[in-house]
N, CA, C and O of each residue as an XYZ file, in Angstrom:
488
protein
N      32.196    -42.773    -18.937
C      32.448    -41.468    -18.352
C      33.224    -41.594    -17.022
O      33.609    -40.580    -16.440
N      33.450    -42.800    -16.550
C      34.106    -42.989    -15.295
C      35.547    -42.492    -15.283
O      36.075    -42.093    -14.244
N      36.173    -42.524    -16.458
C      37.573    -42.121    -16.537
C      37.817    -40.615    -16.687
O      38.962    -40.165    -16.680
N      36.720    -39.832    -16.825
C      36.875    -38.393    -17.016
C      37.609    -37.687    -15.879
O      38.476    -36.856    -16.148
N      37.291    -37.987    -14.610
C      38.050    -37.306    -13.534
C      39.521    -37.606    -13.579
O      40.332    -36.730    -13.279
N      39.901    -38.820    -13.944
C      41.298    -39.181    -14.010
C      41.981    -38.450    -15.160
O      43.109    -37.980    -15.015
N      41.290    -38.351    -16.322
C      41.872    -37.625    -17.451
C      41.996    -36.152    -17.110
O      43.021    -35.539    -17.407
N      40.963    -35.563    -16.484
C      41.038    -34.172    -16.111
C      42.163    -33.927    -15.129
O      42.863    -32.919    -15.230
N      42.348    -34.815    -14.198
C      43.423    -34.697    -13.221
C      44.807    -34.754    -13.863
O      45.713    -34.025    -13.457
N      44.967    -35.599    -14.841
C      46.231    -35.668    -15.564
C      46.445    -34.379    -16.372
O      47.540    -33.818    -16.379
N      45.404    -33.928    -17.040
C      45.544    -32.703    -17.805
C      45.907    -31.487    -16.922
O      46.735    -30.656    -17.295
N      45.278    -31.414    -15.771
C      45.571    -30.327    -14.846
C      47.026    -30.439    -14.327
O      47.718    -29.431    -14.184
N      47.464    -31.652    -14.056
C      48.837    -31.842    -13.564
C      49.831    -31.434    -14.641
O      50.850    -30.816    -14.332
N      49.555    -31.770    -15.909
C      50.410    -31.423    -17.023
C      50.456    -29.888    -17.209
O      51.511    -29.287    -17.414
N      49.272    -29.304    -17.127
C      49.166    -27.860    -17.266
C      49.894    -27.126    -16.112
O      50.580    -26.136    -16.367
N      49.765    -27.565    -14.917
C      50.457    -27.004    -13.742
C      51.975    -27.131    -13.914
O      52.739    -26.215    -13.608
N      52.373    -28.285    -14.408
C      53.829    -28.516    -14.628
C      54.328    -27.543    -15.684
O      55.398    -26.960    -15.511
N      53.599    -27.351    -16.758
C      53.989    -26.409    -17.811
C      54.062    -25.027    -17.277
O      54.974    -24.281    -17.633
N      53.131    -24.642    -16.427
C      53.178    -23.289    -15.799
C      54.428    -23.108    -14.993
O      54.997    -22.017    -14.978
N      54.877    -24.146    -14.319
C      56.089    -24.058    -13.470
C      57.327    -23.985    -14.350
O      58.223    -23.183    -14.088
N      57.391    -24.820    -15.402
C      58.619    -24.856    -16.224
C      58.701    -23.712    -17.222
O      59.771    -23.144    -17.442
N      57.538    -23.369    -17.838
C      57.494    -22.371    -18.906
C      56.349    -21.397    -18.658
O      55.365    -21.396    -19.398
N      56.471    -20.557    -17.608
C      55.309    -19.763    -17.224
C      54.879    -18.750    -18.322
O      53.683    -18.564    -18.549
N      55.825    -18.117    -18.981
C      55.466    -17.114    -19.984
C      54.815    -17.768    -21.201
O      53.769    -17.317    -21.667
N      55.430    -18.821    -21.707
C      54.895    -19.521    -22.874
C      53.489    -20.112    -22.549
O      52.563    -20.011    -23.354
N      53.363    -20.718    -21.372
C      52.133    -21.338    -21.025
C      51.011    -20.264    -20.808
O      49.866    -20.481    -21.204
N      51.346    -19.152    -20.197
C      50.424    -18.061    -20.081
C      50.013    -17.515    -21.430
O      48.837    -17.240    -21.667
N      51.004    -17.355    -22.331
C      50.693    -16.854    -23.675
C      49.723    -17.777    -24.416
O      48.751    -17.310    -25.009
N      49.986    -19.078    -24.381
C      49.110    -20.045    -25.033
C      47.729    -20.073    -24.401
O      46.720    -20.125    -25.103
N      47.683    -20.038    -23.045
C      46.382    -20.056    -22.394
C      45.557    -18.798    -22.684
O      44.372    -18.874    -23.007
N      46.208    -17.649    -22.561
C      45.476    -16.410    -22.838
C      45.041    -16.282    -24.265
O      43.928    -15.827    -24.526
N      45.891    -16.671    -25.215
C      45.483    -16.633    -26.596
C      44.328    -17.528    -26.906
O      43.391    -17.142    -27.606
N      44.393    -18.708    -26.391
C      43.287    -19.670    -26.597
C      42.016    -19.158    -25.982
O      40.989    -19.134    -26.659
N      42.028    -18.740    -24.715
C      40.844    -18.234    -24.045
C      40.278    -16.966    -24.712
O      39.066    -16.754    -24.723
N      41.164    -16.132    -25.265
C      40.741    -14.910    -25.957
C      39.990    -15.280    -27.202
O      38.953    -14.679    -27.482
N      40.468    -16.252    -27.973
C      39.797    -16.655    -29.217
C      38.475    -17.327    -28.905
O      37.468    -17.028    -29.548
N      38.451    -18.236    -27.927
C      37.201    -18.916    -27.611
C      36.152    -17.969    -27.090
O      34.986    -18.054    -27.477
N      36.555    -17.059    -26.210
C      35.569    -16.165    -25.636
C      35.089    -15.161    -26.698
O      33.924    -14.765    -26.682
N      35.956    -14.755    -27.601
C      35.535    -13.850    -28.691
C      34.609    -14.544    -29.654
O      33.685    -13.916    -30.170
N      34.829    -15.847    -29.920
C      33.924    -16.574    -30.788
C      32.523    -16.583    -30.193
O      31.540    -16.442    -30.920
N      32.421    -16.750    -28.855
C      31.103    -16.671    -28.235
C      30.537    -15.258    -28.343
O      29.335    -15.096    -28.557
N      31.374    -14.237    -28.200
C      30.898    -12.841    -28.379
C      30.421    -12.581    -29.786
O      29.387    -11.945    -29.990
N      31.188    -13.083    -30.786
C      30.760    -12.914    -32.164
C      29.380    -13.582    -32.409
O      28.500    -13.040    -33.078
N      29.257    -14.760    -31.840
C      27.980    -15.496    -31.977
C      26.823    -14.696    -31.413
O      25.763    -14.607    -32.032
N      27.024    -14.106    -30.226
C      25.958    -13.332    -29.586
C      25.647    -12.081    -30.387
O      24.484    -11.725    -30.579
N      26.711    -11.407    -30.859
C      26.449    -10.209    -31.689
C      25.678    -10.507    -32.945
O      24.770     -9.771    -33.330
N      26.056    -11.612    -33.586
C      25.366    -11.976    -34.855
C      23.924    -12.437    -34.571
O      23.012    -12.179    -35.357
N      23.742    -13.121    -33.435
C      22.413    -13.603    -33.065
C      21.524    -12.386    -32.771
O      20.364    -12.358    -33.182
N      22.052    -11.396    -32.074
C      21.295    -10.184    -31.763
C      20.899     -9.412    -33.084
O      19.851     -8.772    -33.163
N      21.780     -9.513    -34.081
C      21.505     -8.872    -35.375
C      20.668     -9.740    -36.261
O      20.390     -9.340    -37.392
N      20.247    -10.901    -35.830
C      19.388    -11.803    -36.638
C      20.188    -12.483    -37.781
O      19.617    -12.867    -38.801
N      21.487    -12.619    -37.593
C      22.320    -13.236    -38.631
C      22.679    -14.664    -38.219
O      22.614    -15.052    -37.053
N      23.064    -15.420    -39.252
C      23.597    -16.781    -38.968
C      25.031    -16.613    -38.501
O      25.634    -15.562    -38.714
N      25.569    -17.616    -37.879
C      26.898    -17.534    -37.314
C      27.986    -17.766    -38.372
O      27.948    -18.755    -39.105
N      28.944    -16.855    -38.441
C      30.200    -17.083    -39.191
C      31.294    -16.467    -38.355
O      31.118    -15.418    -37.736
N      32.409    -17.131    -38.352
C      33.548    -16.675    -37.552
C      34.366    -15.691    -38.360
O      34.829    -15.992    -39.460
N      34.535    -14.509    -37.793
C      35.359    -13.467    -38.419
C      36.814    -13.840    -38.133
O      37.332    -13.584    -37.046
N      37.467    -14.457    -39.139
C      38.826    -14.986    -38.945
C      39.861    -13.864    -38.641
O      40.803    -14.077    -37.878
N      39.675    -12.706    -39.233
C      40.613    -11.561    -38.955
C      40.527    -11.157    -37.516
O      41.546    -10.970    -36.851
N      39.295    -11.017    -37.021
C      39.050    -10.646    -35.659
C      39.595    -11.735    -34.695
O      40.199    -11.421    -33.669
N      39.373    -12.988    -35.042
C      39.889    -14.102    -34.209
C      41.416    -14.109    -34.157
O      41.997    -14.343    -33.097
N      42.066    -13.856    -35.283
C      43.550    -13.787    -35.299
C      44.058    -12.609    -34.498
O      45.095    -12.702    -33.843
N      43.326    -11.486    -34.546
C      43.712    -10.316    -33.772
C      43.589    -10.677    -32.283
O      44.462    -10.336    -31.484
N      42.534    -11.347    -31.929
C      42.352    -11.726    -30.516
C      43.373    -12.743    -30.082
O      43.811    -12.705    -28.932
N      43.774    -13.652    -30.948
C      44.817    -14.627    -30.685
C      46.135    -13.890    -30.385
O      46.821    -14.165    -29.400
N      46.453    -12.946    -31.277
C      47.694    -12.166    -31.081
C      47.646    -11.340    -29.815
O      48.613    -11.287    -29.055
N      46.507    -10.692    -29.596
C      46.374     -9.853    -28.383
C      46.452    -10.699    -27.142
O      47.183    -10.353    -26.214
N      45.743    -11.772    -27.090
C      45.783    -12.635    -25.898
C      47.139    -13.271    -25.705
O      47.630    -13.350    -24.580
N      47.754    -13.727    -26.783
C      49.024    -14.375    -26.639
C      50.180    -13.442    -26.272
O      51.108    -13.853    -25.575
N      50.132    -12.212    -26.727
C      51.222    -11.309    -26.464
C      50.904    -10.378    -25.273
O      51.625    -10.355    -24.276
N      49.855     -9.649    -25.401
C      49.502     -8.674    -24.317
C      49.028     -9.371    -23.076
O      49.592     -9.171    -22.000
N      47.979    -10.204    -23.200
C      47.412    -10.913    -22.062
C      48.376    -11.911    -21.419
O      48.487    -11.994    -20.196
N      49.070    -12.665    -22.274
C      49.907    -13.741    -21.755
C      51.284    -13.328    -21.345
O      51.864    -13.949    -20.455
N      51.835    -12.310    -21.952
C      53.222    -11.884    -21.642
C      53.284    -10.593    -20.881
O      53.874    -10.532    -19.802
N      52.665     -9.526    -21.441
C      52.760     -8.213    -20.810
C      52.060     -8.196    -19.467
O      52.630     -7.707    -18.491
N      50.827     -8.720    -19.383
C      50.141     -8.721    -18.099
C      50.837     -9.618    -17.103
O      50.899     -9.294    -15.917
N      51.369    -10.750    -17.567
C      52.136    -11.604    -16.687
C      53.299    -10.824    -16.014
O      53.476    -10.847    -14.796
N      54.061    -10.150    -16.861
C      55.188     -9.399    -16.311
C      54.719     -8.262    -15.422
O      55.340     -8.002    -14.392
N      53.652     -7.583    -15.782
C      53.042     -6.525    -14.959
C      52.646     -7.046    -13.584
O      52.914     -6.401    -12.570
N      52.000     -8.229    -13.548
C      51.609     -8.764    -12.265
C      52.801     -9.198    -11.442
O      52.749     -9.138    -10.214
N      53.865     -9.632    -12.075
C      55.120     -9.946    -11.294
C      55.682     -8.664    -10.710
O      56.172     -8.679     -9.581
N      55.631     -7.562    -11.433
C      56.084     -6.280    -10.939
C      55.224     -5.829     -9.749
O      55.744     -5.364     -8.735
N      53.915     -5.976     -9.892
C      53.062     -5.636     -8.803
C      53.318     -6.451     -7.551
O      53.226     -5.951     -6.430
N      53.647     -7.745     -7.771
C      53.986     -8.576     -6.628
C      55.251     -8.117     -5.927
O      55.415     -8.335     -4.726
N      56.125     -7.496     -6.654
C      57.348     -6.902     -6.014
C      56.992     -5.668     -5.194
O      57.536     -5.439     -4.114
N      56.047     -4.861     -5.746
C      55.579     -3.686     -5.019
C      54.754     -4.037     -3.799
O      54.850     -3.407     -2.745
N      53.912     -5.100     -3.984
C      52.963     -5.534     -2.939
C      53.187     -7.018     -2.741
O      52.404     -7.813     -3.262
N      54.229     -7.442     -2.007
C      54.548     -8.840     -1.849
C      53.325     -9.649     -1.298
O      52.721     -9.253     -0.301
N      52.981    -10.763     -1.952
C      51.825    -11.533     -1.477
C      51.920    -11.972     -0.016
O      50.906    -12.055      0.677
N      53.113    -12.246      0.441
C      53.312    -12.678      1.851
C      52.909    -11.620      2.843
O      52.618    -11.922      4.000
N      52.890    -10.380      2.398
C      52.538     -9.268      3.278
C      51.131     -8.733      3.066
O      50.790     -7.643      3.526
N      50.326     -9.510      2.369
C      48.961     -9.011      2.007
C      48.091     -8.749      3.234
O      48.050     -9.533      4.182
N      47.437     -7.676      3.178
C      46.368     -7.359      4.055
C      45.229     -6.874      3.156
O      45.451     -6.652      1.965
N      44.067     -6.711      3.670
C      42.924     -6.241      2.850
C      43.283     -4.877      2.207
O      43.013     -4.638      1.030
N      43.876     -4.029      2.993
C      44.234     -2.691      2.503
C      45.297     -2.763      1.384
O      45.224     -2.022      0.403
N      46.285     -3.667      1.548
C      47.321     -3.792      0.513
C      46.750     -4.405     -0.774
O      47.162     -4.054     -1.879
N      45.795     -5.324     -0.606
C      45.168     -5.913     -1.824
C      44.398     -4.851     -2.570
O      44.488     -4.785     -3.796
N      43.622     -3.991     -1.860
C      42.927     -2.914     -2.516
C      43.898     -1.890     -3.130
O      43.607     -1.321     -4.182
N      45.023     -1.658     -2.493
C      46.020     -0.752     -3.035
C      46.572     -1.334     -4.367
O      46.731     -0.620     -5.357
N      46.847     -2.610     -4.348
C      47.360     -3.275     -5.566
C      46.364     -3.224     -6.685
O      46.729     -2.981     -7.835
N      45.107     -3.451     -6.366
C      44.051     -3.343     -7.343
C      43.954     -1.920     -7.885
O      43.816     -1.700     -9.089
N      44.031     -0.967     -6.970
C      43.961      0.463     -7.383
C      45.109      0.839     -8.304
O      44.890      1.514     -9.310
N      46.342      0.416     -7.982
C      47.467      0.734     -8.840
C      47.255      0.089    -10.217
O      47.465      0.726    -11.249
N      46.833     -1.188    -10.217
C      46.596     -1.852    -11.533
C      45.549     -1.094    -12.335
O      45.752     -0.825    -13.519
N      44.424     -0.743    -11.700
C      43.319     -0.127    -12.435
C      43.696      1.284    -12.909
O      43.266      1.716    -13.979
N      44.480      1.981    -12.131
C      44.860      3.352    -12.501
C      45.981      3.362    -13.542
O      45.989      4.188    -14.454
N      46.918      2.438    -13.391
C      48.111      2.505    -14.260
C      47.985      1.796    -15.561
O      48.445      2.320    -16.576
N      47.386      0.627    -15.600
C      47.460     -0.144    -16.835
C      46.079     -0.448    -17.445
O      45.974     -0.606    -18.661
N      45.063     -0.528    -16.656
C      43.741     -0.907    -17.194
C      43.218      0.038    -18.284
O      42.713     -0.452    -19.293
N      43.312      1.384    -18.132
C      42.812      2.243    -19.181
C      43.557      2.021    -20.510
O      42.942      1.974    -21.575
N      44.872      1.887    -20.427
C      45.686      1.687    -21.625
C      45.360      0.384    -22.300
O      45.226      0.313    -23.522
N      45.230     -0.680    -21.467
C      44.906     -2.001    -22.031
C      43.544     -2.044    -22.676
O      43.394     -2.556    -23.785
N      42.535     -1.503    -21.983
C      41.208     -1.523    -22.541
C      41.096     -0.654    -23.821
O      40.439     -1.047    -24.785
N      41.734      0.507    -23.814
C      41.726      1.352    -24.961
C      42.456      0.749    -26.147
O      42.004      0.864    -27.286
N      43.573      0.111    -25.884
C      44.352     -0.555    -26.914
C      43.576     -1.736    -27.545
O      43.566     -1.918    -28.762
N      42.943     -2.509    -26.691
C      42.182     -3.655    -27.239
C      41.005     -3.141    -28.090
O      40.771     -3.642    -29.190
N      40.294     -2.178    -27.597
C      39.190     -1.628    -28.354
C      39.638     -1.077    -29.700
O      38.960     -1.248    -30.713
N      40.817     -0.399    -29.696
C      41.355      0.173    -30.914
C      41.793     -0.869    -31.885
O      41.551     -0.744    -33.085
N      42.458     -1.936    -31.378
C      42.995     -2.978    -32.261
C      41.880     -3.858    -32.844
O      42.014     -4.334    -33.972
N      40.818     -4.079    -32.130
C      39.716     -4.917    -32.597
C      38.711     -4.097    -33.336
O      38.090     -4.587    -34.280
N      38.531     -2.886    -32.949
C      37.604     -2.047    -33.691
C      36.135     -2.195    -33.339
O      35.278     -1.622    -34.013
N      35.823     -2.973    -32.267
C      34.437     -3.092    -31.872
C      34.300     -2.969    -30.398
O      33.189     -3.044    -29.873
């Protein structure tokens, strides 16, 4: 186990490098992967609560992969870049951060949440 920190450090360095070189692709892959993994946990909890054994709903998982890879990884990335132009990080104050959060929540969050709920159906 002594080599784990070194391996983790290399992995993080590679990931950071990929984010710098290919930010959209890396975000898409990361978001798609995290969306599938987190949904698999959610499926497990739902089935456990219903007293069922675990089985992975492949259609739902593929929907989550597509959603995370396109919407989460590409659209949200571009949206956040746009918000950074409206609210440059170098000029952040507490008030500006709350304004940025407010614009995000008012402008895109309802659409994103509604679209996800509609596409997944649960």
